[in-house]
C-alpha positions in Angstrom: 82.2 -86.6 -128.5 80.4 -84.7 -131.2 79.4 -82.0 -128.7 83.0 -81.6 -127.5 84.1 -81.2 -131.1 81.5 -78.6 -131.8 82.4 -76.7 -128.6 86.1 -76.7 -129.4 85.5 -75.5 -132.9 83.2 -72.7 -131.7 85.9 -71.4 -129.5 88.4 -71.5 -132.4 86.0 -69.7 -134.7 85.0 -67.2 -132.1 88.6 -65.8 -131.9 88.4 -64.8 -135.6 84.8 -63.8 -136.1 83.6 -61.8 -133.1 86.9 -59.9 -132.6 86.2 -59.2 -128.9 89.3 -58.9 -126.8 89.4 -60.8 -123.6 91.7 -59.7 -120.8 94.8 -61.9 -120.5 94.0 -64.3 -117.7 96.3 -67.2 -116.7 94.6 -70.5 -115.9 97.0 -72.6 -113.9 96.9 -74.3 -110.5 100.4 -72.8 -109.8 101.3 -69.4 -108.4 104.7 -67.7 -108.8 107.2 -68.8 -106.2 111.0 -68.8 -105.6 112.6 -66.0 -107.6 109.6 -65.6 -109.9 107.5 -63.0 -108.0 110.5 -60.6 -107.7 111.4 -61.2 -111.4 107.9 -60.5 -112.6 107.7 -57.3 -110.5 111.1 -56.0 -111.7 110.4 -56.7 -115.4 107.0 -55.1 -115.3 108.4 -52.0 -113.5 111.2 -51.7 -116.1 108.8 -52.0 -119.0 106.3 -49.6 -117.6 109.1 -47.1 -116.9 109.9 -47.2 -120.6 113.0 -49.3 -120.6 114.0 -50.4 -124.1 115.4 -53.8 -123.0 115.5 -56.0 -119.9 117.3 -59.3 -119.5 115.8 -62.2 -117.6 118.7 -64.5 -116.6 116.9 -67.7 -115.6 118.3 -71.1 -115.2 116.7 -74.2 -116.7 113.7 -75.3 -114.6 113.3 -72.0 -112.8 110.0 -71.3 -114.7 111.0 -68.7 -117.2 108.0 -69.5 -119.4 105.6 -69.0 -116.4 107.4 -65.7 -115.6 106.8 -64.5 -119.2 103.2 -65.5 -119.0 102.7 -63.6 -115.7 104.4 -60.5 -117.2 102.0 -60.6 -120.2 99.1 -60.9 -117.8 100.1 -57.9 -115.8 101.0 -55.7 -118.7 97.9 -56.6 -120.8 99.7 -55.9 -124.0 100.1 -58.0 -127.2 103.2 -60.1 -127.3 105.6 -61.6 -129.7 107.7 -64.5 -128.4 110.6 -65.1 -130.7 112.3 -68.6 -130.7 115.3 -69.8 -132.6 113.9 -73.2 -133.7 110.6 -74.8 -134.6 110.8 -77.5 -132.0 111.1 -75.1 -129.1 108.5 -72.8 -130.7 106.1 -75.7 -130.8 106.7 -76.4 -127.1 106.2 -72.8 -126.1 103.0 -72.7 -128.2 101.6 -75.7 -126.3 102.5 -74.1 -122.9 101.1 -70.7 -123.7 97.9 -72.3 -125.1 97.4 -74.0 -121.7 98.1 -70.8 -119.8 95.8 -68.6 -121.9 93.0 -70.9 -123.3 90.6 -68.0 -123.7 93.0 -65.7 -125.6 94.4 -65.7 -129.1 97.7 -67.7 -128.8 99.1 -68.1 -132.4 102.0 -70.0 -134.0 104.0 -68.6 -136.9 107.0 -70.5 -138.3 108.2 -71.3 -141.8 105.7 -73.4 -143.7 108.2 -75.3 -145.7 108.8 -79.0 -145.0 111.4 -78.8 -147.7 112.9 -75.8 -149.4 115.6 -75.6 -152.1 116.1 -71.9 -152.9 116.7 -70.7 -156.5 120.5 -70.4 -157.2 123.1 -70.2 -159.9 126.6 -71.6 -159.8 128.7 -69.7 -162.4 131.7 -72.0 -162.1 129.8 -75.0 -163.5 127.1 -72.9 -165.3 124.5 -74.7 -163.2 121.0 -73.2 -162.6 119.1 -74.7 -159.7 115.3 -74.1 -159.7 113.4 -73.4 -156.6 111.9 -76.5 -155.1 109.7 -76.7 -152.1 107.1 -78.5 -150.1 104.5 -76.5 -148.2 102.9 -77.8 -145.0 99.2 -76.9 -145.3 98.7 -77.1 -141.5 101.4 -74.6 -140.7 100.2 -72.4 -143.6 96.8 -72.3 -141.9 98.4 -71.3 -138.6 100.4 -68.5 -140.2 97.2 -67.1 -141.6 95.5 -67.5 -138.3 98.2 -65.4 -136.7 98.0 -62.6 -139.2 94.2 -62.6 -139.1 94.2 -62.4 -135.3 96.6 -59.5 -135.3 94.5 -57.5 -137.8 91.2 -58.4 -136.2 91.5 -55.6 -133.6 92.0 -58.0 -130.7 94.4 -56.9 -128.0 94.8 -60.3 -126.4 97.1 -61.8 -129.0 100.3 -63.8 -128.3 102.3 -65.0 -131.3 104.9 -67.7 -130.8 107.3 -67.4 -133.8 110.6 -68.6 -135.2 112.8 -66.1 -137.1 110.5 -66.7 -140.0 108.6 -63.6 -138.8 111.5 -61.5 -140.1 111.1 -62.6 -143.7 109.0 -60.6 -146.2 105.3 -61.1 -146.4 102.4 -59.1 -147.8 101.6 -55.5 -147.1 99.3 -55.5 -144.0 97.3 -52.7 -145.6 96.5 -54.9 -148.6 95.7 -57.8 -146.3 93.3 -55.5 -144.4 91.8 -54.1 -147.7 91.0 -57.6 -148.9 89.2 -58.6 -145.7 85.5 -59.1 -146.3 83.2 -57.9 -143.5 79.6 -59.2 -143.7 76.5 -58.9 -141.5 72.9 -60.1 -141.7 70.7 -57.7 -143.4 73.5 -56.3 -145.5 72.7 -55.5 -149.2 75.3 -57.0 -151.5 74.8 -58.9 -154.7 75.8 -62.6 -154.7 78.1 -62.1 -157.7 79.9 -59.1 -156.1 80.7 -61.3 -153.1 82.0 -64.0 -155.3 84.3 -61.5 -157.1 85.5 -60.3 -153.7 86.3 -63.9 -152.6 88.4 -64.4 -155.7 90.2 -61.1 -155.0 90.9 -62.5 -151.5 92.5 -65.5 -153.2 89.7 -68.0 -152.5 89.2 -70.5 -155.3 85.8 -71.8 -156.5 85.6 -75.5 -156.2 82.1 -77.1 -156.1 83.5 -80.7 -156.1 86.7 -80.5 -153.9 85.7 -78.4 -150.9 89.0 -77.7 -149.1 90.7 -75.0 -147.1 90.8 -71.7 -149.1 87.9 -72.6 -151.4 84.2 -71.8 -151.8 81.2 -73.5 -153.4 77.9 -72.1 -154.7 74.5 -73.7 -154.5 71.8 -71.3 -155.6 71.5 -68.5 -153.1 73.9 -70.2 -150.7 77.7 -69.8 -150.6 79.8 -72.1 -148.5 83.4 -70.8 -147.7 86.1 -73.1 -146.2 88.0 -70.5 -144.2 91.7 -70.6 -144.8 92.8 -69.9 -141.2 90.6 -72.2 -139.1 89.2 -75.7 -139.3 85.7 -74.6 -140.1 83.6 -73.0 -142.8 81.0 -70.3 -143.0 77.7 -70.3 -144.9 76.2 -67.2 -146.4 72.5 -67.4 -147.3 71.0 -64.8 -149.6 67.5 -63.6 -150.1 67.7 -61.6 -153.3 70.6 -59.2 -152.8 70.3 -59.3 -149.0 72.3 -61.5 -146.6 69.6 -63.4 -144.7 71.8 -65.8 -142.6 75.4 -66.3 -141.6 76.4 -69.7 -140.1 79.5 -71.5 -139.0 79.5 -75.0 -140.5 81.4 -78.2 -140.3 83.2 -78.4 -143.6 83.0 -82.1 -143.8 79.4 -82.8 -142.9 78.0 -79.3 -143.8 76.2 -79.3 -140.4 75.5 -75.9 -138.9 77.4 -75.3 -135.7 76.5 -71.7 -134.8 74.6 -68.7 -136.2 76.3 -65.3 -136.3 75.2 -61.8 -136.8 78.4 -60.7 -138.5 81.7 -62.1 -139.7 85.0 -61.0 -141.2 86.5 -63.3 -143.8 90.3 -62.9 -144.1 92.3 -63.6 -147.3 93.4 -67.1 -148.1 97.0 -66.1 -148.5 99.3 -63.7 -146.8 100.7 -62.5 -150.1 97.6 -60.7 -151.3 97.3 -57.4 -153.2 94.8 -55.2 -155.0 94.0 -55.0 -158.7 95.3 -51.4 -158.8 98.6 -52.4 -157.3 98.9 -55.3 -159.7 98.4 -53.1 -162.8 100.9 -50.5 -161.5 103.4 -53.3 -160.6 103.3 -54.7 -164.1 104.2 -51.3 -165.6 107.1 -50.9 -163.1 108.4 -54.4 -163.8 108.4 -53.7 -167.6 110.3 -50.4 -167.1 112.9 -52.0 -164.9 113.3 -54.9 -167.3 114.0 -52.6 -170.2 116.5 -50.6 -168.1 118.4 -53.7 -166.9 118.4 -55.2 -170.4 119.9 -52.0 -171.8 122.5 -52.1 -169.1 123.5 -55.7 -169.9 123.8 -54.8 -173.6 125.9 -51.8 -172.9 128.5 -53.9 -171.1 128.5 -56.7 -173.7 126.3 -59.2 -171.8 123.8 -59.8 -174.6 123.2 -63.4 -173.5 122.2 -62.2 -170.0 120.0 -59.5 -171.5 118.1 -62.0 -173.7 117.7 -64.4 -170.7 116.3 -61.7 -168.4 113.9 -60.4 -171.1 112.5 -63.8 -171.9 112.0 -64.7 -168.2 110.4 -61.4 -167.1 108.1 -61.2 -170.1 106.9 -64.7 -169.3 106.3 -63.8 -165.6 104.4 -60.7 -166.6 102.1 -62.6 -168.9 101.4 -65.1 -166.1 100.6 -62.3 -163.7 98.2 -60.7 -166.2 96.3 -63.9 -166.9 96.5 -65.8 -163.6 97.4 -63.2 -161.0 100.6 -65.0 -160.0 103.8 -66.6 -161.4 106.5 -68.9 -160.1 108.8 -66.9 -158.0 106.4 -64.0 -157.7 108.0 -63.1 -154.3 110.9 -61.7 -156.3 108.6 -58.9 -157.5 107.2 -58.2 -154.0 108.7 -54.7 -154.0 106.5 -53.6 -156.8 103.3 -55.1 -155.3 104.1 -53.6 -151.9 104.7 -50.2 -153.3 108.3 -50.0 -151.8 111.2 -48.1 -153.1 114.5 -49.7 -153.9 116.4 -50.8 -150.8 113.4 -50.3 -148.5 112.9 -53.1 -146.1 110.1 -55.6 -146.8 106.9 -55.9 -144.7 107.0 -58.7 -142.1 104.8 -60.1 -139.4 106.0 -57.5 -136.9 104.3 -54.8 -139.0 101.0 -56.5 -138.2 101.4 -55.9 -134.5 100.0 -52.7 -132.7 102.6 -50.2 -131.7 102.7 -51.0 -128.0 103.5 -54.8 -128.3 106.3 -56.3 -126.3 108.8 -58.8 -127.6 110.3 -61.7 -125.6 113.4 -63.2 -127.3 113.7 -66.7 -125.9 117.2 -68.2 -125.6 118.4 -64.8 -126.9 122.1 -65.8 -126.9 121.3 -68.2 -129.8 118.3 -66.4 -131.4 120.0 -63.0 -131.9 123.1 -64.4 -133.8 120.7 -66.3 -136.0 118.8 -63.1 -136.8 122.1 -61.3 -137.5 123.3 -63.9 -140.0 120.1 -64.2 -142.1 120.5 -61.2 -144.3 124.1 -61.9 -145.5 123.4 -65.5 -146.8 120.3 -64.4 -148.7 122.0 -61.4 -150.2 125.0 -63.3 -151.7 122.7 -65.8 -153.5 120.5 -63.1 -154.9 123.5 -61.0 -156.2 124.6 -63.9 -158.4 121.1 -64.4 -159.8 120.9 -60.7 -160.7 124.4 -60.5 -162.1 123.8 -63.3 -164.6 120.3 -62.2 -165.8 118.1 -64.6 -163.9 116.4 -61.9 -161.8 115.8 -58.2 -161.8 117.7 -56.1 -159.2 114.4 -55.8 -157.3 114.7 -59.5 -156.3 117.3 -58.3 -153.8 114.5 -56.5 -151.9 112.7 -59.8 -151.2 114.8 -60.6 -148.2 114.8 -61.0 -144.4 115.3 -57.9 -142.3 118.8 -56.6 -141.6 119.7 -56.6 -138.0 119.5 -52.8 -137.6 116.0 -52.9 -139.2 115.0 -55.7 -136.8 116.2 -53.6 -133.8 114.3 -50.5 -135.0 110.9 -52.1 -135.3 111.0 -54.3 -132.1 110.0 -51.7 -129.6 110.4 -52.9 -126.0 112.0 -56.3 -125.5 112.8 -58.8 -122.9 115.8 -61.1 -123.5 115.4 -64.5 -121.9 118.4 -66.7 -121.4 120.3 -68.8 -118.9 123.5 -67.6 -120.5 122.9 -64.1 -122.0 125.4 -62.8 -124.5 127.3 -59.5 -124.5 124.8 -57.8 -126.8 121.9 -58.5 -124.4 123.8 -57.3 -121.4 124.9 -54.1 -123.2 121.4 -53.3 -124.4 119.8 -53.9 -121.0 122.1 -51.3 -119.5 122.2 -53.0 -116.1 118.6 -54.1 -116.0 119.4 -57.8 -115.4 116.7 -59.8 -113.5 118.2 -63.0 -112.1 116.0 -66.0 -111.7 118.2 -68.9 -110.5 116.1 -70.5 -107.8 113.8 -73.3 -108.8 110.4 -73.5 -107.1 110.8 -77.3 -107.0 114.0 -77.1 -105.0 115.9 -79.1 -107.6 119.6 -78.4 -107.7 121.7 -78.1 -111.0 122.9 -81.6 -111.9 126.4 -82.5 -110.8 129.0 -82.7 -113.6 131.2 -85.8 -114.0 134.2 -85.6 -116.4 135.2 -89.0 -117.7 137.9 -90.1 -120.3 136.9 -90.6 -123.9 138.5 -94.0 -124.0 135.8 -96.7 -123.9 133.2 -93.9 -123.7 130.5 -95.8 -125.7 130.8 -98.9 -123.4 130.6 -96.6 -120.4 127.6 -94.8 -121.9 125.9 -98.2 -122.5 126.2 -99.0 -118.8 124.7 -95.7 -117.8 121.9 -96.1 -120.2 121.0 -99.5 -118.8 120.8 -98.0 -115.3 118.4 -95.4 -116.5 116.1 -97.7 -118.5 115.7 -99.9 -115.5 114.3 -96.9 -113.6 112.2 -95.8 -116.7 114.3 -92.6 -117.0 115.5 -90.9 -120.3 118.9 -90.2 -121.6 120.1 -87.4 -124.0 123.3 -87.8 -125.9 124.7 -84.8 -127.8 127.3 -85.2 -130.5 129.3 -82.8 -132.7 128.0 -83.8 -136.1 124.7 -85.1 -137.7 126.6 -88.1 -139.1 127.8 -89.0 -135.7 124.3 -88.7 -134.3 122.9 -91.0 -136.9 125.7 -93.6 -136.6 125.4 -93.6 -132.8 121.6 -94.2 -133.1 122.2 -97.1 -135.4 124.8 -98.6 -133.0 122.6 -98.3 -130.0 119.6 -99.7 -131.8 121.6 -102.8 -132.8 122.4 -103.1 -129.1 118.7 -103.3 -128.4 118.5 -99.8 -127.0 115.3 -97.9 -127.9 116.8 -94.9 -129.6 116.1 -92.1 -132.1 118.1 -89.2 -133.5 117.0 -85.6 -134.1 118.7 -82.8 -136.0 117.9 -79.9 -138.4 117.4 -82.3 -141.4 114.4 -83.9 -139.7 111.1 -82.4 -140.9 109.4 -79.8 -138.6 106.4 -81.8 -137.4 108.4 -85.0 -137.3 110.8 -83.3 -134.8 107.9 -82.4 -132.6 106.5 -85.9 -132.8 109.9 -87.4 -131.9 110.0 -85.1 -128.8 106.5 -86.2 -127.9 107.3 -89.9 -128.3 110.4 -89.3 -126.1 108.4 -87.6 -123.4 105.8 -90.4 -123.5 108.5 -93.1 -123.0 108.2 -94.7 -126.4 112.0 -94.8 -126.6 114.7 -94.2 -124.0 117.6 -92.4 -125.7 117.6 -89.4 -127.9 120.7 -88.5 -129.8 121.2 -85.0 -131.3 123.6 -82.2 -132.2 122.4 -78.7 -131.3 118.6 -79.1 -131.0 118.9 -80.5 -127.5 120.4 -77.4 -126.0 117.6 -74.9 -125.6 114.5 -75.0 -123.4 113.1 -78.5 -124.0 110.9 -79.5 -121.2 112.0 -83.1 -120.5 111.7 -83.8 -116.7 112.2 -87.6 -117.3 115.7 -87.0 -118.5 118.1 -88.0 -115.7 121.3 -88.2 -117.8 122.9 -85.9 -120.3 126.0 -87.3 -122.0 128.3 -84.9 -123.9 130.5 -86.6 -126.5 133.8 -84.7 -127.3 133.2 -82.1 -124.5 136.8 -80.9 -124.9 136.5 -79.9 -128.5 136.5 -76.1 -128.1 134.1 -74.3 -130.5 130.6 -73.0 -130.8 129.0 -76.3 -129.8 131.3 -76.8 -126.8 131.6 -73.2 -125.6 130.8 -72.5 -121.9 127.4 -71.1 -122.8 126.6 -74.2 -125.0 127.8 -76.6 -122.3 125.8 -74.8 -119.6 122.6 -75.1 -121.8 123.2 -78.7 -122.6 123.8 -79.6 -118.9 120.5 -77.8 -118.1 118.5 -80.5 -119.9 119.1 -82.8 -116.8 118.1 -80.0 -114.3 114.5 -81.0 -114.1 115.2 -84.5 -112.7 115.9 -85.3 -109.1 118.6 -87.8 -110.2 120.0 -85.6 -112.8 123.6 -86.2 -113.9 125.8 -84.7 -116.6 128.7 -86.7 -118.0 131.4 -84.9 -120.1 133.5 -87.3 -122.1 136.9 -85.6 -122.4 140.6 -86.1 -122.1 141.3 -82.6 -120.9 139.3 -80.0 -119.0 139.0 -76.9 -121.3 138.4 -73.4 -120.1 134.8 -73.6 -121.3 134.3 -76.8 -119.3 135.8 -75.3 -116.2 133.5 -72.2 -116.5 130.5 -74.5 -116.8 131.6 -76.5 -113.8 132.2 -73.4 -111.6 128.9 -71.8 -112.6 127.0 -75.0 -111.9 128.6 -75.3 -108.4 127.7 -71.6 -107.7 124.0 -72.2 -108.6 123.9 -75.5 -106.7 125.1 -73.7 -103.6 122.6 -70.9 -104.0 119.7 -73.3 -104.5 120.8 -75.4 -101.5 120.9 -72.3 -99.3 117.4 -71.3 -100.5 116.1 -74.9 -99.8 117.5 -74.9 -96.3 116.2 -71.4 -95.5 112.6 -72.3 -96.6 112.7 -75.9 -95.5 112.1 -77.2 -99.1 112.7 -80.8 -100.0 113.6 -81.1 -103.7 110.7 -82.7 -105.6 110.6 -84.3 -109.0 109.0 -82.3 -111.8 106.0 -84.1 -113.2 105.8 -84.7 -116.9 102.2 -84.0 -117.8 102.9 -85.3 -121.3 101.1 -82.4 -123.0 101.1 -83.0 -126.7 102.3 -79.8 -128.3 101.9 -81.2 -131.8 98.3 -81.9 -131.1 97.9 -78.4 -129.8 99.4 -77.1 -133.1 97.6 -79.2 -135.7 95.0 -81.4 -133.9 96.1 -84.0 -136.5 98.4 -86.1 -134.4 97.1 -89.0 -132.4 99.3 -90.8 -129.8 99.8 -94.4 -130.7 98.2 -96.9 -128.3 101.1 -99.1 -127.3 98.9 -101.7 -125.5 96.7 -102.0 -128.6 99.7 -102.3 -130.9 101.3 -105.0 -128.7 98.0 -106.9 -128.4 97.5 -106.8 -132.1 101.0 -108.0 -132.8 100.9 -110.7 -130.2 97.7 -112.2 -131.6 99.5 -112.8 -135.0 99.9 -116.6 -135.1 103.4 -116.3 -136.7 104.7 -113.5 -134.5 103.5 -115.2 -131.3 105.9 -118.2 -132.0 108.9 -116.1 -132.9 112.2 -116.4 -130.9 113.8 -113.2 -129.5 116.3 -113.2 -132.4 113.5 -113.5 -134.9 111.6 -110.7 -133.2 114.7 -108.5 -133.5 114.9 -109.3 -137.2 111.2 -108.4 -137.6 111.8 -105.1 -135.8 114.7 -104.2 -138.1 112.5 -105.1 -141.1 109.6 -103.0 -139.9 112.0 -100.1 -139.3 113.4 -100.4 -142.8 109.9 -100.4 -144.3 109.1 -97.3 -142.2 112.1 -95.4 -143.4 111.4 -96.4 -147.0 107.8 -95.2 -146.7 108.9 -91.9 -145.1 111.4 -91.3 -148.0 108.6 -91.9 -150.5 106.5 -89.4 -148.5 103.9 -92.2 -147.8 103.3 -91.1 -144.2 100.3 -93.2 -143.5 102.3 -96.3 -144.4 105.3 -95.0 -142.4 103.0 -94.6 -139.3 101.7 -98.1 -139.7 105.2 -99.6 -139.8 106.2 -97.4 -136.9 103.4 -98.7 -134.8 104.2 -102.3 -135.8 107.8 -101.7 -134.9 106.8 -100.4 -131.4 104.5 -103.3 -130.8 107.2 -105.8 -131.7 109.8 -104.0 -129.5 107.5 -104.1 -126.5 106.6 -107.7 -127.1 110.3 -108.6 -127.3 111.0 -106.7 -124.1 
């Protein structure tokens, strides 16, 4: 076991220390079939011919992800894969990790588990301070992505949410603060310590954690911020004698290196020269803005701004940072007023290619980001809470996003008008599934007694060990339906945007592993989730026209059952809307085309296997799947529990669930996990 751990860590460290590009090489037992070979060929030809954009119109289950991987392998160019939510990004990360185990596949999403932005409400004179909770594991992965891109490697694939369009540090400053060392190099120990501090590593001899270093005589141990390992630099006088990769917990040497590059411990890093220049510019702008406020009779705002900015400048001088330092990013980046911020895309080489997954949802999300951020900042600036420069700490505008993307491939089962226009006729259709599976039939049923009807359908699926997705219009309805089904002894969970990032991924993994049977959600169930065990998708209020019940949305929702041989979609509605009819007609067209292909090639539809890959484990390595048999055995051996009646067991399950939820609200996740495992054990024992 220890050897496996060492080998896996060597591979992880290798990608950021030796910087040797490997050719993109897919490792998979499968080969492109169905529409895939032609789609791969057409996309590569269009990109090599210099086309700005191509649209891959691929139905659910046709292998769009595998097609993207094959395009990357053929083009041999760095790639950005843009996803519209963290759950899907996590799944894509796990899939591409398995396709390209020897290449640098990275993950870049927002590192906030909770984020309350700074705001001011003039009507009630209420100032809301920024409040946030940063996920250390995701912060490490973000650093890993930026480090890989600046390492000089060509075999980099970054799976990202729209977080990559928000401002981060200047890539030149990040590069300037990278420390390159090699054995035999002459550098004083103290100079290296100063350089580590400039790269935002903290000295901590007692608490050795990610982003810190410790000193013992002529030896410096550094816990690298972007991987799960450390490095040891051994000096002889002013000469580096040894460089080793170490286990940060045991201190054991894992590997000896001739050279290493140590990347900064934070993406927002700058130089001393820029900091000194930034402070002068902040002071000048503060005086100018205060004079403006005084001239228009806003003395209170002028005093407020002066007091706040002077405090921030003092903090920056003494500590190198201040709360809300991102609002001064324009000064540290050396940008002029109105100039777009640097973002992750600036870290890519010029010839990278962008895949926009589920583009019909991702692009509108990108388009809306700037406006919401701008309106909040304008109020803060108007009332003297921030300098006008705070407005330049923002996500990219849509036209800025377009200008820096380069060549792109839109990927969607229902591409929007924008994608079709930009592709200028380069539409690559991929509607045939290699497995031979047909799109699921759609059954429209009246909304009267819909919950009773749904219960009967759920019972039929649970008997066959199949899964059910139920999509609602609101978060409240999803939560209430989950409570109702749980009381009816249905193993059920809900998922929506208020659920924490890694918890959402864990819920999906538990669902795929069969730890519960019904997943209720709002909009997160639409796009790309690989759930072959789902044989029923139930759409509540299908006839309520709107964004969540448009023809594109309904087609995407129905696609969640397209990976199962017994797939069925039930639309609960009292009328058949235009959107519903379009979805039904398109489904029938695709079913006919797939049936024709199956007959021509003598294909018998086969069920997709769920290999139960744990994408959360691929991301963090921290998640361990609960052992249900062990949980059940442990619970059953309890002398009290073993004598409980079914009713008492149900009460115990409810009590364990309540304790789990209370522990989660108190952020006591180890206790929450313990109660969750206890609840699962009781549920299986009762069943």
